[in-house]
N, C-alpha and C positions, 0 to 999 in steps of 0.2 A: 504494500500499498503506500503511496505517497502522500505523504500529509506534512502541510506547514510546521515547522517547529519553532520559528523564529520568535513568534509570542507566545510559544507555550499553550496558546488555546485550542490548537486541534489535535495536538503532538500526542497527545494521553486520553483523547476520548476514544471509545468505543465506536460511537456513531456521532456524526456529524449534523447537529441540527441549527437553524438559523431561526431566531424570534424576530417576526416582524408587527409593528406596532401601528405602522401609517403605512404610505404607499407601497411598501413591500409586500404587504399583506393581498393587495390586489395588481400589483406588477413587480412581481420578484426579480424578472428579469436574469433569473439561471436556471438551470435544469435543475428538479427535487425529485426524490423516489416516493415522497410520500408527505402531504398535508394535512396538519390536524390544530383544530383549535385549541388554543392554550392559555394558559394564565401564568402570570409572573405575579409574585408577591412583594412587595416591598419596594416597589416602582408603580408610577402611573404615566399615563399618555397625558401631555401637558403642552399648549403654546408657549414653549418657556425658550425659545431659540430665536434670537432677532434674526431676520433676513436682511443683508446687506444687497443682495444681488437679485436673485430670484423673485421673491416677494416684496421687496423693498430696497431702499437705497441708506447708504448712511448718513444720510440726513433726515429721512423718513423712514426706518426699518419697521419691516413686518414681521409678521409671527408663524412660525412654521413649527411643527411636533417636535417634541425631545421625549427620552423617557428619563422621568425625574424621581427622584425619592419618594418616597411614603405611597401608601394604598396598596391597589392592586392594576393590573391591566390585562384583557381578554384581547389575545390578538391571535396571529398563524404561527404555525411551527412548522419549518419544512426540514425534513431529513433529505443529506445529500449522500449521492452514491459516493463510497470510497473513491473512485476514480476522478470524480469530480472538485474533491477537497480543495485541492490549490487553486484551481481555476475561479471556483465558487468564492474564496476568501480573498483572493485578487481582485476580482470584480466588486466585492462589497467594501473593501478599502477604497477604490478608486472611487465609490460611489457616496459611502457614506464618512469618509475622511478627509474631504476637500480641505477643509478649512480648521480641522483638527479641534471642532466644537464637540464632537462626540468621543467617547472612550468605549473601545472595544473590550467589551468583558463575557466572561460566562455567566450565566443566571439558570437559576434551577425553575424548570417548568412544570406546572402538571397540564399534561395532556388531558384535554378536557372528556371525561368518562372512561379513563386509561391513566398508565403509570406517568411515571416523574421522571425527566429527561435533562441534560446540562445542554442549553444551547450558545450561541453566539449573539450577542446583542448592542447595540449600539447606544449607549446611555451618556446624557448630557455631562459636560465637564462644568460644573458649575464656577470654576476659577476662570473659565474663558471668557473673552470680552462680549460674545453674542448670547450668553447666558440671561434671559430676562427676567430670571424668580420668577415666584408663585405669584402671579397675575389673578385677580378675583376676575369674573365673567364680563362685567363691564370695563374693566381696564383693559383687557383682551379686546374685546371687542369695538373699542374706539380706535384702536392699535389698526386691527382687521380692516376697519369701514375705512381707513385713510391712504393705508398702503398699497403701493403699487410697485412692480419691479419688473426684470426681462420678461419672465415668465408670465405676467400678467397682475393682475389685482389679488391683493391678498385674499379679499374676501371669496373670490372665485376657489381657491386651494381651500377654503376651509370648509365651504358647502359642498365640493366635490367630496373633501374627505368624510365630512359626516355622511353623505349619500352613498360614497363605498360602505362604510360600517352598517348602514341600516339595510343594504343590502344583502351583507355577510350576517345579520341577523346581531350585530354585537351593537350594544348600548351603550352611550359615553355621555351621562347626565351633564357633565359639566360643558362639554364641546356644545351639546345641545344647548345650555342657556347661553354660550357665546352667540351662537347663532341667532337665538332669542332677540338678545342685545343688539345685535347687528341690524336686523330686522326692525325693530324698536327706534335705533336711532335713524334708520331712513325714514320713516316714517313721521318723525317729528320735526 
């Protein structure tokens, strides 16, 4: 088996799983053997990453998802075939570590209705300049309502994320409150 050992993340794993909590869930961009709904405890999905390029600018940053400490998060786990480990970890690093706002970590997952596994996940680096902290729904909505970047308006990203989560049967009450606040701001 060819396994990445430079970070130690995959080299001593019998199976290689990846946890997605945002766009990775519906657009992984890599081959996988199995996909399963999963829960990670001790982390939550949050609009806690300032976007300076894709959904905002340095002068008017937007907000995108990060996996932050506290709570629990329902997402998707992907099991990668041993022959694809190197390819997938290289792809993920190119996709997720562009500005190093995320830390590549192992997390323990509970596959829904099944067993526990370890997976690679990308956790927000709270020391990074792009970390926005824990915002309440109204504060996040104000940012989301105003920001726009190279990939389009920030609100489109948030609304699209919520739509995909609902299609997958995943409720995110906090993100729903953010969307409700954006809609309320527009109506005012």
